[in-house]
mmCIF file of the N, C-alpha and C atoms, coordinates in Angstrom:
data_MODEL
# 
_entry.id   MODEL 
# 
loop_
_atom_site.group_PDB 
_atom_site.id 
_atom_site.type_symbol 
_atom_site.label_atom_id 
_atom_site.label_alt_id 
_atom_site.label_comp_id 
_atom_site.label_asym_id 
_atom_site.label_entity_id 
_atom_site.label_seq_id 
_atom_site.pdbx_PDB_ins_code 
_atom_site.Cartn_x 
_atom_site.Cartn_y 
_atom_site.Cartn_z 
_atom_site.occupancy 
_atom_site.B_iso_or_equiv 
_atom_site.pdbx_formal_charge 
_atom_site.auth_seq_id 
_atom_site.auth_comp_id 
_atom_site.auth_asym_id 
_atom_site.auth_atom_id 
_atom_site.pdbx_PDB_model_num 
ATOM 1   N N  . MET A 1 1  ? -36.164 -13.888 29.342 1.00 0.00 ? 1  MET A N  1 
ATOM 2   C CA . MET A 1 1  ? -35.531 -14.052 30.633 1.00 0.00 ? 1  MET A CA 1 
ATOM 3   C C  . MET A 1 1  ? -34.970 -15.472 30.815 1.00 0.00 ? 1  MET A C  1 
ATOM 4   N N  . TRP A 1 2  ? -35.652 -16.483 30.261 1.00 0.00 ? 2  TRP A N  1 
ATOM 5   C CA . TRP A 1 2  ? -35.142 -17.840 30.400 1.00 0.00 ? 2  TRP A CA 1 
ATOM 6   C C  . TRP A 1 2  ? -33.730 -17.940 29.851 1.00 0.00 ? 2  TRP A C  1 
ATOM 7   N N  . ARG A 1 3  ? -33.477 -17.275 28.736 1.00 0.00 ? 3  ARG A N  1 
ATOM 8   C CA . ARG A 1 3  ? -32.120 -17.299 28.172 1.00 0.00 ? 3  ARG A CA 1 
ATOM 9   C C  . ARG A 1 3  ? -31.146 -16.597 29.110 1.00 0.00 ? 3  ARG A C  1 
ATOM 10  N N  . ASP A 1 4  ? -31.575 -15.492 29.687 1.00 0.00 ? 4  ASP A N  1 
ATOM 11  C CA . ASP A 1 4  ? -30.710 -14.725 30.578 1.00 0.00 ? 4  ASP A CA 1 
ATOM 12  C C  . ASP A 1 4  ? -30.246 -15.526 31.783 1.00 0.00 ? 4  ASP A C  1 
ATOM 13  N N  . ILE A 1 5  ? -31.094 -16.406 32.269 1.00 0.00 ? 5  ILE A N  1 
ATOM 14  C CA . ILE A 1 5  ? -30.733 -17.172 33.462 1.00 0.00 ? 5  ILE A CA 1 
ATOM 15  C C  . ILE A 1 5  ? -30.147 -18.543 33.130 1.00 0.00 ? 5  ILE A C  1 
ATOM 16  N N  . GLY A 1 6  ? -29.930 -18.797 31.833 1.00 0.00 ? 6  GLY A N  1 
ATOM 17  C CA . GLY A 1 6  ? -29.270 -20.028 31.427 1.00 0.00 ? 6  GLY A CA 1 
ATOM 18  C C  . GLY A 1 6  ? -30.191 -21.192 31.107 1.00 0.00 ? 6  GLY A C  1 
ATOM 19  N N  . LEU A 1 7  ? -31.470 -20.905 30.947 1.00 0.00 ? 7  LEU A N  1 
ATOM 20  C CA . LEU A 1 7  ? -32.409 -21.984 30.652 1.00 0.00 ? 7  LEU A CA 1 
ATOM 21  C C  . LEU A 1 7  ? -33.052 -21.834 29.277 1.00 0.00 ? 7  LEU A C  1 
ATOM 22  N N  . GLY A 1 8  ? -32.307 -21.300 28.342 1.00 0.00 ? 8  GLY A N  1 
ATOM 23  C CA . GLY A 1 8  ? -32.821 -21.104 26.994 1.00 0.00 ? 8  GLY A CA 1 
ATOM 24  C C  . GLY A 1 8  ? -33.273 -22.389 26.317 1.00 0.00 ? 8  GLY A C  1 
ATOM 25  N N  . ASP A 1 9  ? -32.646 -23.509 26.673 1.00 0.00 ? 9  ASP A N  1 
ATOM 26  C CA . ASP A 1 9  ? -33.051 -24.790 26.092 1.00 0.00 ? 9  ASP A CA 1 
ATOM 27  C C  . ASP A 1 9  ? -34.440 -25.210 26.557 1.00 0.00 ? 9  ASP A C  1 
ATOM 28  N N  . TRP A 1 10 ? -34.907 -24.607 27.632 1.00 0.00 ? 10 TRP A N  1 
ATOM 29  C CA . TRP A 1 10 ? -36.220 -24.937 28.172 1.00 0.00 ? 10 TRP A CA 1 
ATOM 30  C C  . TRP A 1 10 ? -37.262 -23.869 27.836 1.00 0.00 ? 10 TRP A C  1 
ATOM 31  N N  . LEU A 1 11 ? -36.929 -22.993 26.933 1.00 0.00 ? 11 LEU A N  1 
ATOM 32  C CA . LEU A 1 11 ? -37.848 -21.935 26.499 1.00 0.00 ? 11 LEU A CA 1 
ATOM 33  C C  . LEU A 1 11 ? -38.568 -22.405 25.240 1.00 0.00 ? 11 LEU A C  1 
ATOM 34  N N  . PHE A 1 12 ? -39.883 -22.367 25.266 1.00 0.00 ? 12 PHE A N  1 
ATOM 35  C CA . PHE A 1 12 ? -40.677 -22.837 24.135 1.00 0.00 ? 12 PHE A CA 1 
ATOM 36  C C  . PHE A 1 12 ? -41.721 -21.804 23.771 1.00 0.00 ? 12 PHE A C  1 
ATOM 37  N N  . ASP A 1 13 ? -41.764 -21.472 22.496 1.00 0.00 ? 13 ASP A N  1 
ATOM 38  C CA . ASP A 1 13 ? -42.776 -20.582 21.951 1.00 0.00 ? 13 ASP A CA 1 
ATOM 39  C C  . ASP A 1 13 ? -43.749 -21.481 21.197 1.00 0.00 ? 13 ASP A C  1 
ATOM 40  N N  . PHE A 1 14 ? -44.921 -21.684 21.745 1.00 0.00 ? 14 PHE A N  1 
ATOM 41  C CA . PHE A 1 14 ? -45.862 -22.625 21.154 1.00 0.00 ? 14 PHE A CA 1 
ATOM 42  C C  . PHE A 1 14 ? -46.518 -22.095 19.882 1.00 0.00 ? 14 PHE A C  1 
ATOM 43  N N  . ASP A 1 15 ? -46.209 -20.874 19.512 1.00 0.00 ? 15 ASP A N  1 
ATOM 44  C CA . ASP A 1 15 ? -46.622 -20.352 18.209 1.00 0.00 ? 15 ASP A CA 1 
ATOM 45  C C  . ASP A 1 15 ? -45.564 -20.651 17.150 1.00 0.00 ? 15 ASP A C  1 
ATOM 46  N N  . ASN A 1 16 ? -44.444 -21.214 17.566 1.00 0.00 ? 16 ASN A N  1 
ATOM 47  C CA . ASN A 1 16 ? -43.341 -21.547 16.671 1.00 0.00 ? 16 ASN A CA 1 
ATOM 48  C C  . ASN A 1 16 ? -43.308 -23.069 16.497 1.00 0.00 ? 16 ASN A C  1 
ATOM 49  N N  . GLU A 1 17 ? -43.552 -23.525 15.273 1.00 0.00 ? 17 GLU A N  1 
ATOM 50  C CA . GLU A 1 17 ? -43.626 -24.963 15.008 1.00 0.00 ? 17 GLU A CA 1 
ATOM 51  C C  . GLU A 1 17 ? -42.335 -25.693 15.389 1.00 0.00 ? 17 GLU A C  1 
ATOM 52  N N  . GLY A 1 18 ? -41.186 -25.062 15.185 1.00 0.00 ? 18 GLY A N  1 
ATOM 53  C CA . GLY A 1 18 ? -39.918 -25.686 15.553 1.00 0.00 ? 18 GLY A CA 1 
ATOM 54  C C  . GLY A 1 18 ? -39.812 -25.925 17.047 1.00 0.00 ? 18 GLY A C  1 
ATOM 55  N N  . ASP A 1 19 ? -40.272 -24.969 17.836 1.00 0.00 ? 19 ASP A N  1 
ATOM 56  C CA . ASP A 1 19 ? -40.263 -25.131 19.291 1.00 0.00 ? 19 ASP A CA 1 
ATOM 57  C C  . ASP A 1 19 ? -41.224 -26.238 19.721 1.00 0.00 ? 19 ASP A C  1 
ATOM 58  N N  . VAL A 1 20 ? -42.382 -26.282 19.089 1.00 0.00 ? 20 VAL A N  1 
ATOM 59  C CA . VAL A 1 20 ? -43.362 -27.319 19.426 1.00 0.00 ? 20 VAL A CA 1 
ATOM 60  C C  . VAL A 1 20 ? -42.782 -28.704 19.139 1.00 0.00 ? 20 VAL A C  1 
ATOM 61  N N  . ARG A 1 21 ? -42.055 -28.843 18.035 1.00 0.00 ? 21 ARG A N  1 
ATOM 62  C CA . ARG A 1 21 ? -41.468 -30.136 17.676 1.00 0.00 ? 21 ARG A CA 1 
ATOM 63  C C  . ARG A 1 21 ? -40.354 -30.556 18.618 1.00 0.00 ? 21 ARG A C  1 
ATOM 64  N N  . ARG A 1 22 ? -39.630 -29.609 19.203 1.00 0.00 ? 22 ARG A N  1 
ATOM 65  C CA . ARG A 1 22 ? -38.509 -30.001 20.074 1.00 0.00 ? 22 ARG A CA 1 
ATOM 66  C C  . ARG A 1 22 ? -38.927 -30.202 21.534 1.00 0.00 ? 22 ARG A C  1 
ATOM 67  N N  . LEU A 1 23 ? -40.166 -29.885 21.868 1.00 0.00 ? 23 LEU A N  1 
ATOM 68  C CA . LEU A 1 23 ? -40.640 -30.053 23.243 1.00 0.00 ? 23 LEU A CA 1 
ATOM 69  C C  . LEU A 1 23 ? -40.531 -31.499 23.742 1.00 0.00 ? 23 LEU A C  1 
ATOM 70  N N  . PRO A 1 24 ? -41.043 -32.495 23.012 1.00 0.00 ? 24 PRO A N  1 
ATOM 71  C CA . PRO A 1 24 ? -40.942 -33.865 23.546 1.00 0.00 ? 24 PRO A CA 1 
ATOM 72  C C  . PRO A 1 24 ? -39.511 -34.307 23.829 1.00 0.00 ? 24 PRO A C  1 
ATOM 73  N N  . SER A 1 25 ? -38.587 -34.003 22.942 1.00 0.00 ? 25 SER A N  1 
ATOM 74  C CA . SER A 1 25 ? -37.206 -34.426 23.181 1.00 0.00 ? 25 SER A CA 1 
ATOM 75  C C  . SER A 1 25 ? -36.595 -33.682 24.366 1.00 0.00 ? 25 SER A C  1 
ATOM 76  N N  . ALA A 1 26 ? -36.977 -32.436 24.562 1.00 0.00 ? 26 ALA A N  1 
ATOM 77  C CA . ALA A 1 26 ? -36.462 -31.675 25.709 1.00 0.00 ? 26 ALA A CA 1 
ATOM 78  C C  . ALA A 1 26 ? -36.987 -32.265 27.020 1.00 0.00 ? 26 ALA A C  1 
ATOM 79  N N  . VAL A 1 27 ? -38.261 -32.617 27.043 1.00 0.00 ? 27 VAL A N  1 
ATOM 80  C CA . VAL A 1 27 ? -38.847 -33.214 28.251 1.00 0.00 ? 27 VAL A CA 1 
ATOM 81  C C  . VAL A 1 27 ? -38.214 -34.576 28.524 1.00 0.00 ? 27 VAL A C  1 
ATOM 82  N N  . LEU A 1 28 ? -38.021 -35.374 27.484 1.00 0.00 ? 28 LEU A N  1 
ATOM 83  C CA . LEU A 1 28 ? -37.371 -36.672 27.669 1.00 0.00 ? 28 LEU A CA 1 
ATOM 84  C C  . LEU A 1 28 ? -35.942 -36.509 28.168 1.00 0.00 ? 28 LEU A C  1 
ATOM 85  N N  . ALA A 1 29 ? -35.238 -35.507 27.682 1.00 0.00 ? 29 ALA A N  1 
ATOM 86  C CA . ALA A 1 29 ? -33.869 -35.257 28.142 1.00 0.00 ? 29 ALA A CA 1 
ATOM 87  C C  . ALA A 1 29 ? -33.865 -34.892 29.627 1.00 0.00 ? 29 ALA A C  1 
ATOM 88  N N  . MET A 1 30 ? -34.842 -34.107 30.053 1.00 0.00 ? 30 MET A N  1 
ATOM 89  C CA . MET A 1 30 ? -34.944 -33.757 31.477 1.00 0.00 ? 30 MET A CA 1 
ATOM 90  C C  . MET A 1 30 ? -35.184 -35.003 32.314 1.00 0.00 ? 30 MET A C  1 
ATOM 91  N N  . ASP A 1 31 ? -36.048 -35.890 31.808 1.00 0.00 ? 31 ASP A N  1 
ATOM 92  C CA . ASP A 1 31 ? -36.365 -37.112 32.536 1.00 0.00 ? 31 ASP A CA 1 
ATOM 93  C C  . ASP A 1 31 ? -35.207 -38.105 32.521 1.00 0.00 ? 31 ASP A C  1 
ATOM 94  N N  . THR A 1 32 ? -34.516 -38.181 31.401 1.00 0.00 ? 32 THR A N  1 
ATOM 95  C CA . THR A 1 32 ? -33.400 -39.114 31.255 1.00 0.00 ? 32 THR A CA 1 
ATOM 96  C C  . THR A 1 32 ? -32.183 -38.685 32.064 1.00 0.00 ? 32 THR A C  1 
ATOM 97  N N  . ASN A 1 33 ? -31.999 -37.374 32.200 1.00 0.00 ? 33 ASN A N  1 
ATOM 98  C CA . ASN A 1 33 ? -30.847 -36.824 32.917 1.00 0.00 ? 33 ASN A CA 1 
ATOM 99  C C  . ASN A 1 33 ? -31.307 -35.942 34.080 1.00 0.00 ? 33 ASN A C  1 
ATOM 100 N N  . PRO A 1 34 ? -31.978 -36.530 35.071 1.00 0.00 ? 34 PRO A N  1 
ATOM 101 C CA . PRO A 1 34 ? -32.527 -35.693 36.142 1.00 0.00 ? 34 PRO A CA 1 
ATOM 102 C C  . PRO A 1 34 ? -31.463 -34.959 36.954 1.00 0.00 ? 34 PRO A C  1 
ATOM 103 N N  . VAL A 1 35 ? -30.319 -35.564 37.136 1.00 0.00 ? 35 VAL A N  1 
ATOM 104 C CA . VAL A 1 35 ? -29.265 -34.897 37.913 1.00 0.00 ? 35 VAL A CA 1 
ATOM 105 C C  . VAL A 1 35 ? -28.812 -33.631 37.187 1.00 0.00 ? 35 VAL A C  1 
ATOM 106 N N  . GLU A 1 36 ? -28.612 -33.738 35.892 1.00 0.00 ? 36 GLU A N  1 
ATOM 107 C CA . GLU A 1 36 ? -28.207 -32.583 35.094 1.00 0.00 ? 36 GLU A CA 1 
ATOM 108 C C  . GLU A 1 36 ? -29.314 -31.527 35.061 1.00 0.00 ? 36 GLU A C  1 
ATOM 109 N N  . SER A 1 37 ? -30.545 -31.968 34.923 1.00 0.00 ? 37 SER A N  1 
ATOM 110 C CA . SER A 1 37 ? -31.670 -31.032 34.883 1.00 0.00 ? 37 SER A CA 1 
ATOM 111 C C  . SER A 1 37 ? -31.811 -30.278 36.202 1.00 0.00 ? 37 SER A C  1 
ATOM 112 N N  . ILE A 1 38 ? -31.671 -30.985 37.297 1.00 0.00 ? 38 ILE A N  1 
ATOM 113 C CA . ILE A 1 38 ? -31.757 -30.349 38.613 1.00 0.00 ? 38 ILE A CA 1 
ATOM 114 C C  . ILE A 1 38 ? -30.597 -29.382 38.805 1.00 0.00 ? 38 ILE A C  1 
ATOM 115 N N  . ALA A 1 39 ? -29.418 -29.768 38.355 1.00 0.00 ? 39 ALA A N  1 
ATOM 116 C CA . ALA A 1 39 ? -28.249 -28.887 38.465 1.00 0.00 ? 39 ALA A CA 1 
ATOM 117 C C  . ALA A 1 39 ? -28.447 -27.621 37.632 1.00 0.00 ? 39 ALA A C  1 
ATOM 118 N N  . ASN A 1 40 ? -28.999 -27.766 36.421 1.00 0.00 ? 40 ASN A N  1 
ATOM 119 C CA . ASN A 1 40 ? -29.258 -26.590 35.583 1.00 0.00 ? 40 ASN A CA 1 
ATOM 120 C C  . ASN A 1 40 ? -30.264 -25.658 36.253 1.00 0.00 ? 40 ASN A C  1 
ATOM 121 N N  . ALA A 1 41 ? -31.318 -26.227 36.808 1.00 0.00 ? 41 ALA A N  1 
ATOM 122 C CA . ALA A 1 41 ? -32.327 -25.416 37.487 1.00 0.00 ? 41 ALA A CA 1 
ATOM 123 C C  . ALA A 1 41 ? -31.736 -24.743 38.727 1.00 0.00 ? 41 ALA A C  1 
ATOM 124 N N  . ALA A 1 42 ? -30.905 -25.460 39.464 1.00 0.00 ? 42 ALA A N  1 
ATOM 125 C CA . ALA A 1 42 ? -30.276 -24.887 40.656 1.00 0.00 ? 42 ALA A CA 1 
ATOM 126 C C  . ALA A 1 42 ? -29.336 -23.741 40.292 1.00 0.00 ? 42 ALA A C  1 
ATOM 127 N N  . LYS A 1 43 ? -28.595 -23.898 39.212 1.00 0.00 ? 43 LYS A N  1 
ATOM 128 C CA . LYS A 1 43 ? -27.694 -22.844 38.755 1.00 0.00 ? 43 LYS A CA 1 
ATOM 129 C C  . LYS A 1 43 ? -28.490 -21.596 38.362 1.00 0.00 ? 43 LYS A C  1 
ATOM 130 N N  . ALA A 1 44 ? -29.590 -21.806 37.656 1.00 0.00 ? 44 ALA A N  1 
ATOM 131 C CA . ALA A 1 44 ? -30.438 -20.674 37.267 1.00 0.00 ? 44 ALA A CA 1 
ATOM 132 C C  . ALA A 1 44 ? -31.032 -20.001 38.500 1.00 0.00 ? 44 ALA A C  1 
ATOM 133 N N  . ARG A 1 45 ? -31.468 -20.795 39.445 1.00 0.00 ? 45 ARG A N  1 
ATOM 134 C CA . ARG A 1 45 ? -32.034 -20.244 40.686 1.00 0.00 ? 45 ARG A CA 1 
ATOM 135 C C  . ARG A 1 45 ? -30.993 -19.425 41.431 1.00 0.00 ? 45 ARG A C  1 
ATOM 136 N N  . GLN A 1 46 ? -29.789 -19.929 41.505 1.00 0.00 ? 46 GLN A N  1 
ATOM 137 C CA . GLN A 1 46 ? -28.716 -19.198 42.170 1.00 0.00 ? 46 GLN A CA 1 
ATOM 138 C C  . GLN A 1 46 ? -28.475 -17.855 41.477 1.00 0.00 ? 46 GLN A C  1 
ATOM 139 N N  . TYR A 1 47 ? -28.460 -17.872 40.151 1.00 0.00 ? 47 TYR A N  1 
ATOM 140 C CA . TYR A 1 47 ? -28.268 -16.632 39.394 1.00 0.00 ? 47 TYR A CA 1 
ATOM 141 C C  . TYR A 1 47 ? -29.391 -15.639 39.694 1.00 0.00 ? 47 TYR A C  1 
ATOM 142 N N  . VAL A 1 48 ? -30.626 -16.128 39.698 1.00 0.00 ? 48 VAL A N  1 
ATOM 143 C CA . VAL A 1 48 ? -31.780 -15.256 39.951 1.00 0.00 ? 48 VAL A CA 1 
ATOM 144 C C  . VAL A 1 48 ? -31.709 -14.647 41.346 1.00 0.00 ? 48 VAL A C  1 
ATOM 145 N N  . HIS A 1 49 ? -31.264 -15.402 42.316 1.00 0.00 ? 49 HIS A N  1 
ATOM 146 C CA . HIS A 1 49 ? -31.157 -14.885 43.683 1.00 0.00 ? 49 HIS A CA 1 
ATOM 147 C C  . HIS A 1 49 ? -29.961 -13.953 43.850 1.00 0.00 ? 49 HIS A C  1 
ATOM 148 N N  . GLN A 1 50 ? -28.886 -14.228 43.160 1.00 0.00 ? 50 GLN A N  1 
ATOM 149 C CA . GLN A 1 50 ? -27.658 -13.450 43.316 1.00 0.00 ? 50 GLN A CA 1 
ATOM 150 C C  . GLN A 1 50 ? -27.698 -12.140 42.545 1.00 0.00 ? 50 GLN A C  1 
ATOM 151 N N  . ARG A 1 51 ? -28.293 -12.124 41.381 1.00 0.00 ? 51 ARG A N  1 
ATOM 152 C CA . ARG A 1 51 ? -28.245 -10.947 40.505 1.00 0.00 ? 51 ARG A CA 1 
ATOM 153 C C  . ARG A 1 51 ? -28.777 -9.679  41.166 1.00 0.00 ? 51 ARG A C  1 
ATOM 154 N N  . PRO A 1 52 ? -29.902 -9.697  41.850 1.00 0.00 ? 52 PRO A N  1 
ATOM 155 C CA . PRO A 1 52 ? -30.364 -8.460  42.507 1.00 0.00 ? 52 PRO A CA 1 
ATOM 156 C C  . PRO A 1 52 ? -29.380 -7.957  43.566 1.00 0.00 ? 52 PRO A C  1 
ATOM 157 N N  . ARG A 1 53 ? -28.739 -8.874  44.267 1.00 0.00 ? 53 ARG A N  1 
ATOM 158 C CA . ARG A 1 53 ? -27.769 -8.464  45.281 1.00 0.00 ? 53 ARG A CA 1 
ATOM 159 C C  . ARG A 1 53 ? -26.594 -7.741  44.615 1.00 0.00 ? 53 ARG A C  1 
ATOM 160 N N  . GLU A 1 54 ? -26.141 -8.281  43.481 1.00 0.00 ? 54 GLU A N  1 
ATOM 161 C CA . GLU A 1 54 ? -25.037 -7.660  42.763 1.00 0.00 ? 54 GLU A CA 1 
ATOM 162 C C  . GLU A 1 54 ? -25.448 -6.282  42.230 1.00 0.00 ? 54 GLU A C  1 
ATOM 163 N N  . ALA A 1 55 ? -26.640 -6.203  41.697 1.00 0.00 ? 55 ALA A N  1 
ATOM 164 C CA . ALA A 1 55 ? -27.125 -4.922  41.150 1.00 0.00 ? 55 ALA A CA 1 
ATOM 165 C C  . ALA A 1 55 ? -27.277 -3.886  42.256 1.00 0.00 ? 55 ALA A C  1 
ATOM 166 N N  . TRP A 1 56 ? -27.722 -4.320  43.415 1.00 0.00 ? 56 TRP A N  1 
ATOM 167 C CA . TRP A 1 56 ? -27.914 -3.423  44.547 1.00 0.00 ? 56 TRP A CA 1 
ATOM 168 C C  . TRP A 1 56 ? -26.575 -2.848  45.016 1.00 0.00 ? 56 TRP A C  1 
ATOM 169 N N  . ASN A 1 57 ? -25.526 -3.651  44.938 1.00 0.00 ? 57 ASN A N  1 
ATOM 170 C CA . ASN A 1 57 ? -24.206 -3.226  45.411 1.00 0.00 ? 57 ASN A CA 1 
ATOM 171 C C  . ASN A 1 57 ? -23.404 -2.462  44.361 1.00 0.00 ? 57 ASN A C  1 
ATOM 172 N N  . ASP A 1 58 ? -23.879 -2.420  43.118 1.00 0.00 ? 58 ASP A N  1 
ATOM 173 C CA . ASP A 1 58 ? -23.144 -1.706  42.065 1.00 0.00 ? 58 ASP A CA 1 
ATOM 174 C C  . ASP A 1 58 ? -23.151 -0.220  42.278 1.00 0.00 ? 58 ASP A C  1 
# 
């Protein structure tokens, strides 16, 4: 679902060594670019709120 709402870069499978290794850099990127991170989260939130309305009207 994280990929579906546009947050695939923030999806981590802790059973996957590659995902575990990229976690620190992803967290640092969120901290370094808070405006972008907040915008990404807001966009995903908007999608999550809008999608049921669209499905209901289909």
